[in-house]
C-alpha positions in Angstrom: 13.4 -22.6 -25.0 14.4 -20.6 -27.7 15.4 -17.0 -27.9 12.0 -16.3 -30.2 10.0 -18.3 -27.7 11.3 -16.7 -24.6 10.8 -13.1 -25.8 6.9 -14.2 -26.5 6.7 -15.7 -23.3 8.2 -12.2 -21.8 5.7 -10.3 -23.8 2.8 -12.3 -22.4 4.1 -11.6 -19.1 4.5 -8.3 -19.4 0.7 -8.1 -20.9 -0.5 -10.4 -17.9 1.4 -8.0 -15.4 3.0 -11.2 -14.2 6.6 -12.4 -13.3 8.3 -14.2 -15.9 8.8 -17.3 -14.0 4.7 -17.4 -13.3 4.2 -17.7 -17.2 7.3 -19.6 -18.5 7.5 -21.5 -15.2 10.8 -21.7 -13.3 13.5 -24.2 -13.5 12.1 -25.5 -10.0 9.0 -24.8 -8.3 9.1 -22.2 -5.4 11.9 -20.4 -6.4 13.0 -16.8 -7.5 14.9 -15.5 -10.7 17.9 -13.3 -10.2 15.6 -11.0 -11.9 12.5 -11.2 -9.5 14.7 -11.0 -6.9 16.3 -7.8 -8.0 12.6 -6.6 -8.6 11.9 -7.4 -5.0 10.0 -10.3 -5.1 9.7 -12.4 -2.3 8.6 -16.0 -1.6 6.0 -16.8 1.1 6.4 -20.1 0.6 9.9 -22.5 0.2 8.5 -25.6 -0.8 9.6 -27.9 1.9 8.0 -26.4 5.2 5.4 -23.9 6.4 7.8 -21.5 7.6 6.0 -18.1 7.6 2.8 -19.3 8.0 0.2 -20.1 11.1 -3.4 -20.9 11.7 -5.6 -18.0 12.0 -5.1 -17.0 15.9 -3.6 -19.6 16.3 0.0 -21.2 16.2 1.2 -24.3 13.9 -0.7 -24.9 10.7 -2.5 -28.4 9.7 -1.5 -28.0 6.3 1.1 -30.4 4.4 3.9 -30.5 1.9 2.9 -32.4 -0.8 5.2 -32.4 -4.3 6.2 -29.2 -3.5 3.2 -27.8 -2.8 1.2 -26.2 0.7 -1.6 -28.6 0.3 -4.8 -28.9 2.7 -5.9 -32.4 2.4 -8.7 -33.0 5.2 -11.0 -30.6 6.7 -9.4 -29.3 10.1 -6.1 -27.9 8.8 -7.5 -24.4 9.6 -7.5 -21.2 7.8 -3.9 -20.5 7.7 -2.2 -16.7 7.8 1.2 -15.1 7.0 3.4 -14.2 9.7 3.9 -10.9 8.1 1.4 -8.2 7.1 1.3 -6.4 4.0 0.2 -3.0 2.7 0.3 -2.4 -1.4 1.5 -5.3 -2.9 1.6 -7.9 -5.6 0.9 -11.1 -4.8 1.3 -14.2 -7.7 0.7 -17.9 -6.8 -0.5 -21.0 -8.2 -3.7 -23.2 -7.3 -5.2 -26.5 -8.0 -8.4 -27.5 -6.6 -10.2 -31.0 -5.9 -13.4 -31.9 -7.6 -16.2 -30.2 -6.3 -13.7 -28.1 -4.1 -13.7 -24.8 -2.8 -11.0 -22.3 -1.3 -9.8 -19.0 -1.4 -7.0 -16.6 -0.6 -7.8 -13.6 1.2 -6.1 -10.2 2.2 -6.2 -7.7 4.6 -7.1 -10.2 7.1 -6.5 -9.0 10.8 -7.1 -10.9 13.9 -9.3 -9.0 16.2 -10.9 -9.6 19.6 -14.3 -10.0 18.3 -13.7 -11.3 14.8 -13.9 -15.3 14.8 -12.9 -15.9 10.8 -10.7 -14.3 8.3 -13.4 -13.5 5.9 -14.7 -11.0 8.4 -12.0 -8.5 8.0 -10.6 -9.8 4.4 -11.8 -9.4 0.6 -11.0 -12.9 -1.1 -10.2 -13.9 -4.3 -12.0 -17.1 -5.0 -10.5 -20.9 -5.8 -13.4 -23.1 -6.8 -14.0 -25.9 -9.2 -16.8 -24.1 -11.2 -18.2 -27.0 -12.8 -18.5 -29.5 -9.9 -19.2 -27.2 -6.8 -22.6 -25.5 -6.5 -20.9 -22.0 -6.1 -20.4 -22.2 -9.4 -23.8 -21.6 -9.9 -23.3 -18.1 -8.3 -21.7 -15.6 -10.9 -19.8 -13.8 -8.0 -18.9 -16.8 -6.1 -16.8 -18.1 -9.0 -12.9 -18.7 -9.6 -11.2 -15.3 -9.6 -14.0 -13.7 -8.5 -13.6 -11.0 -5.8 -16.2 -13.1 -3.8 -19.5 -11.9 -3.4 -18.6 -8.5 -4.8 -17.4 -8.7 -8.7 -17.9 -11.2 -11.2 -15.3 -12.1 -13.5 -15.7 -11.5 -16.8 -15.4 -14.9 -18.0 -14.5 -18.4 -16.8 -10.7 -18.2 -16.8 -10.2 -21.2 -14.4 -8.8 -24.5 -16.3 -10.2 -28.1 -15.5 -9.9 -29.8 -11.9 -6.2 -31.2 -11.6 -4.5 -28.8 -13.3 -2.6 -25.6 -12.3 -4.1 -22.1 -12.3 -2.1 -19.1 -12.3 -3.5 -16.3 -10.1 -2.2 -12.4 -9.5 -4.1 -10.3 -7.0 -2.9 -6.4 -7.0 -3.3 -3.7 -4.6 -1.8 0.2 -5.1 -3.2 3.3 -4.9 -6.3 2.2 -3.2 -7.1 0.0 -6.4 -7.7 -3.9 -6.5 -7.2 -6.2 -9.4 -7.8 -10.1 -9.5 -6.2 -11.9 -12.3 -6.5 -15.8 -13.2 -4.4 -17.2 -16.2 -3.8 -14.0 -17.4 -7.6 -12.8 -17.6 -8.3 -9.9 -15.4 -11.2 -11.0 -13.4 -11.7 -8.1 -10.8 -10.9 -4.2 -11.1 -12.1 -1.8 -8.5 -11.7 1.2 -6.4 -10.8 0.3 -3.0 -12.5 2.3 0.0 -14.3 4.8 -2.1 -18.6 5.2 -2.1 -18.5 2.6 -4.9 -16.4 0.0 -2.8 -18.8 0.8 0.3 -22.1 0.4 -2.0 -21.0 -2.9 -2.9 -20.4 -3.9 0.4 -23.5 -2.7 1.3 -25.4 -4.8 -1.3 -23.4 -8.3 -0.2 -23.2 -10.9 2.5 -20.2 -8.7 4.3 -22.8 -5.7 5.2 -23.3 -7.4 8.3 -19.5 -7.7 9.2 -18.1 -4.2 10.5 -14.8 -4.8 10.2 -14.5 -6.0 6.4 -12.1 -4.5 4.7 -11.8 -1.7 7.1 -8.0 -1.2 6.8 -5.7 -1.5 3.3 -3.3 -4.0 5.0 -3.2 -7.1 6.9 -2.3 -10.8 6.5 -2.6 -12.8 3.4 -4.6 -16.3 4.3 -5.4 -19.4 2.2 -8.6 -20.5 3.5 -9.8 -24.0 4.5 -12.9 -24.5 3.3 -13.3 -28.3 4.1 -12.2 -29.3 0.5 -8.5 -30.3 -0.2 -6.4 -28.0 -2.1 -3.0 -27.1 -3.2 -0.9 -23.9 -3.5 2.7 -23.4 -4.9 4.9 -20.8 -5.9 3.5 -18.6 -3.5 5.5 -15.1 -4.0 4.9 -11.5 -3.2 6.5 -7.8 -3.5 5.8 -4.8 -1.9 5.0 -2.0 -3.7 
């Protein structure tokens, strides 16, 4: 990459709010540049094993490593969560979905005695084959959506089999979702507007949903093959 191309890429990264590596492509997947390290970024997936991840309310995750990606190859792998909890954060990751597939990335996930699934506590950025899955016909269930709460302004997802780059930002009680450089959700968190959205959603019957501004990051097992890589986070 020549100097002019690198500058243009850096500008695009800054506009999208993404680390340079997420836009330009790191020399090796699942690595951090020195600049990212200096900025406080941390890998949540090392590309070779499931260190830092476990099943929701369990131990060993049933996911596998495939070509440098954390992969769910068949139903039964289980929802997996980070060992660490996060409050204010910026999270970036790549995802690739199978035909007619469905998954998602949740945050603020807590393991409470009276909850049995991550979605009972954690908001979700949807991962979906918009064209092939039935949820693609429900605007608030499409890829990039703040699931069942906020509709993306446009379909920013790439075709099945291609890698997408997503970003979730939570700071000062405010949530943003970005997909492939397009902002797909933007909302205050915890205020009256937020509570009104929840009251009109499927989560209205879940008393612990989004009850805290911190928790674990979760990758969802929705029964369909899905792949994640370049999962990196920085605390704000």
